[in-house]
N, C-alpha and C positions, 0 to 999 in steps of 0.2 A: 234078670235083674242087671241093669247096666251100672258100671262103676263110674263115679263122678271123678273127672280129672281135676287135680288141684289147680287153683288159679296161679297166675304168675307171681302174685304177691305171696301166696302160701309157699310156693317153691323157693322164692327168694329168702323168706324168713327162715326156712329150714336149712338152706344151704349156706347162709351167711354166718360168719363166726360171731360169737358173742363176746362182749367185753373189749378191753383194749388189746392191741397187738402185744405180743410178748417181746418182740425184738426191740433192741435199743438203737442208738444212733449208728454204731459200727457193727459189722458182722460178729456174731458170737456174744454180743452184749444183750442183757435183759434189762428191761425197764425197772423191774423190781429190785435189781441190784444197785440202782442209783441211790445216792443219799436223798433223804426226804427233806424238803424245805416247807415250812409252814408260814403262811403270810396272812395277815388280817387286812382285808380290803373293805372300803365302803361299798354298800350295795350297788351303787351306780357303776362303780369301776368293775366289780365282779360281773355284773350283767353285761357290760361292754366287752370284757375279756371273753366271756362265754360266747357272745355273739360273734366275736372275731374268730374264735376257734371253729364255730360252726360254718362261718362264711369261707374260711380258708380250708376247711375239712382236715384240720390237724388236731391232734391231741393237745391238751393243755401244756404238757411239758415241752413239746416241740414248738408251740407258739411262743412260750416264754423264752425259750432258747433263741428263737429267731428274732424276737424283739430285742433281746439283750445284745446279740451280735450286731444287729443293725444300729442300735444306739451307740455302741462302742465304735463301730466303723465310722459313724458320722461325727464323732468328737473331733475337735481340733487336734492336730498332730501331737502337740506337747502333752495334752491330757490323755490322748489315746495311748501314747507310749508309757505314761505313768501308770495307767490302769493295767496295761499288759505286763509291765514290770511287777506290779503288785500281785497279779494273778500267777505269774511264774514263781514268785517267792512263796506264795501261799500253797502252790502245788509242789514245792520242794525242788524246783529246777533252778 
């Protein structure tokens, strides 16, 4: 009786990790330790955001972080400095 070899797909499914990665943005951080933010979005925006995550192959939290950083970076200088000032104050610095 010959043994059947597992297909590449079966091997990949067994060897791949399940769920989201545990690591956060910096070494030693865990995603589950980050504060939770709840947002209500219209269906079309939610679908667009999910499609963006899939296209970029990034988890939702990283995609939102990236979009936020890019948005702030593209603000005019006066507005960007005001946002950064408020963020430092809110962070206690």
